[in-house]
C-alpha positions as CSV (number, residue, x, y, z in Angstrom):
1,M,-53.8,-50.9,-77.5
2,I,-50.0,-50.8,-77.6
3,N,-50.0,-47.2,-76.4
4,T,-52.1,-48.2,-73.4
5,I,-49.7,-51.0,-72.5
6,I,-46.7,-48.7,-72.9
7,I,-48.4,-46.1,-70.6
8,I,-49.3,-48.7,-68.0
9,L,-45.7,-50.1,-68.0
10,S,-44.3,-46.6,-67.8
11,V,-46.4,-45.8,-64.8
12,I,-45.5,-49.1,-63.1
13,F,-41.8,-48.4,-63.9
14,I,-42.0,-44.9,-62.4
15,L,-43.8,-46.1,-59.3
16,S,-41.3,-48.9,-58.9
17,L,-38.4,-46.5,-59.3
18,A,-39.9,-44.1,-56.7
19,F,-40.5,-46.9,-54.3
20,N,-36.9,-48.2,-54.7
21,V,-35.5,-44.7,-54.0
22,V,-37.7,-44.3,-50.9
23,L,-36.7,-47.8,-49.7
24,F,-33.0,-47.0,-50.3
25,L,-33.1,-43.8,-48.4
26,Y,-35.0,-45.4,-45.5
27,S,-32.6,-48.3,-45.4
28,R,-29.6,-46.0,-45.3
29,R,-31.1,-44.0,-42.5
30,V,-31.9,-47.1,-40.5
31,L,-28.4,-48.5,-41.0
32,T,-26.9,-45.3,-39.9
33,Q,-28.9,-45.3,-36.7
34,V,-27.9,-48.9,-36.1
35,Y,-24.3,-48.1,-36.6
36,L,-24.4,-45.1,-34.3
37,A,-26.3,-47.2,-31.6
38,S,-23.6,-49.8,-31.9
39,E,-20.8,-47.3,-31.5
40,E,-22.6,-45.8,-28.4
41,A,-23.1,-49.3,-26.9
42,S,-19.5,-50.1,-27.3
43,R,-18.5,-46.8,-25.6
44,I,-20.9,-47.5,-22.7
45,F,-19.6,-51.0,-22.3
46,T,-15.9,-49.8,-22.4
47,M,-16.7,-47.3,-19.7
48,I,-18.5,-49.8,-17.5
49,D,-15.6,-52.2,-17.9
50,A,-13.0,-49.6,-17.0
51,Y,-15.1,-48.5,-14.0
52,E,-15.3,-52.1,-12.8
53,N,-11.6,-52.6,-13.1
54,H,-10.9,-49.3,-11.3
55,L,-13.3,-50.1,-8.5
56,R,-11.7,-53.6,-8.1
57,S,-8.2,-52.1,-7.9
58,I,-9.4,-49.7,-5.2
59,Y,-11.2,-52.5,-3.3
60,E,-8.0,-54.6,-3.3
61,L,-6.0,-51.9,-1.6
62,Q,-5.1,-52.7,2.0
63,T,-6.9,-49.6,3.2
64,Y,-10.3,-50.6,1.7
65,Y,-10.0,-54.4,1.5
66,G,-13.2,-56.0,3.0
67,D,-15.2,-52.7,3.0
68,E,-18.8,-53.9,2.6
69,T,-19.9,-50.7,0.7
70,L,-17.2,-51.1,-1.9
71,K,-17.9,-54.9,-2.1
72,S,-21.6,-54.3,-2.9
73,L,-20.7,-51.6,-5.4
74,L,-18.3,-54.0,-7.1
75,E,-21.0,-56.7,-7.2
76,H,-23.5,-54.2,-8.6
77,T,-21.0,-53.2,-11.3
78,K,-20.3,-56.8,-12.2
79,E,-24.1,-57.4,-12.5
80,M,-24.4,-54.4,-14.8
81,A,-21.5,-55.6,-17.0
82,D,-23.0,-59.1,-17.2
83,F,-26.3,-57.6,-18.3
84,L,-24.6,-55.6,-21.0
85,N,-22.7,-58.7,-22.2
86,Q,-26.1,-60.1,-23.3
87,Y,-26.1,-57.5,-26.0
88,E,-22.7,-58.2,-27.3
89,E,-24.0,-58.6,-30.8
90,V,-25.1,-54.9,-30.9
91,Y,-21.7,-53.4,-30.1
92,S,-19.7,-56.1,-31.9
93,F,-21.4,-54.9,-35.1
94,T,-18.9,-52.1,-35.4
95,Q,-16.1,-53.3,-33.2
96,P,-15.7,-57.0,-33.5
97,D,-12.4,-56.9,-31.5
98,L,-13.8,-54.9,-28.6
99,R,-13.3,-57.7,-26.2
100,D,-9.6,-57.8,-26.9
101,Q,-9.4,-54.0,-26.5
102,L,-11.2,-54.2,-23.2
103,D,-8.8,-56.9,-21.9
104,A,-5.8,-54.8,-23.0
105,A,-7.3,-51.7,-21.3
106,S,-7.9,-53.7,-18.2
107,K,-4.3,-54.8,-18.0
108,E,-3.1,-51.2,-18.6
109,I,-5.3,-49.9,-15.8
110,E,-4.1,-52.6,-13.4
111,Q,-0.5,-51.8,-14.1
112,R,-1.1,-48.1,-13.6
113,Y,-2.7,-48.6,-10.2
114,E,0.0,-51.1,-9.2
115,K,2.6,-48.4,-9.9
116,E,0.5,-45.8,-8.0
117,N,0.2,-48.2,-5.0
118,D,3.9,-48.9,-5.0
119,A,4.6,-45.1,-5.1
120,Q,2.2,-44.6,-2.2
121,K,3.9,-47.4,-0.2
122,E,7.3,-45.9,-0.7
123,E,6.1,-42.5,0.7
C-alpha cells in the first residue's frame, strides 16, 4: 500500500517536473519573441518619426513650400505615425524613454537641416 502511494507520488512529481520544464522553456521563448518584436517596433517607429521630420523640413523650404504632393505625403506620414502611436505599449516594453529619444532626435534633425539651409542661402 505504501509502495503504491510512493510510486504514484513519484510519477506525479516527475510529470509535474517535466511539465514545469516545458512551461519554462516555452515562456522563455515567448518572452524572447516579445522582446525582439518590441525592439523592432521601436526601430520602425523611430524611422517613421525621423522620416516625418525630414519630410517636414523639406516641405518648409521656400522652394517646396505649398507643394501639394509633399503636403499629401506629409499628411500620409503623420497618419502612419498616429497609427503606430496606438501601439506604444509594445515598443515601450523595451524602451520606456523612446518618446524622449525621438524628441531629441527630431530637434537634432531640425538643427542639421537649418544649418544646411543657411549654407545653401549663403551660396
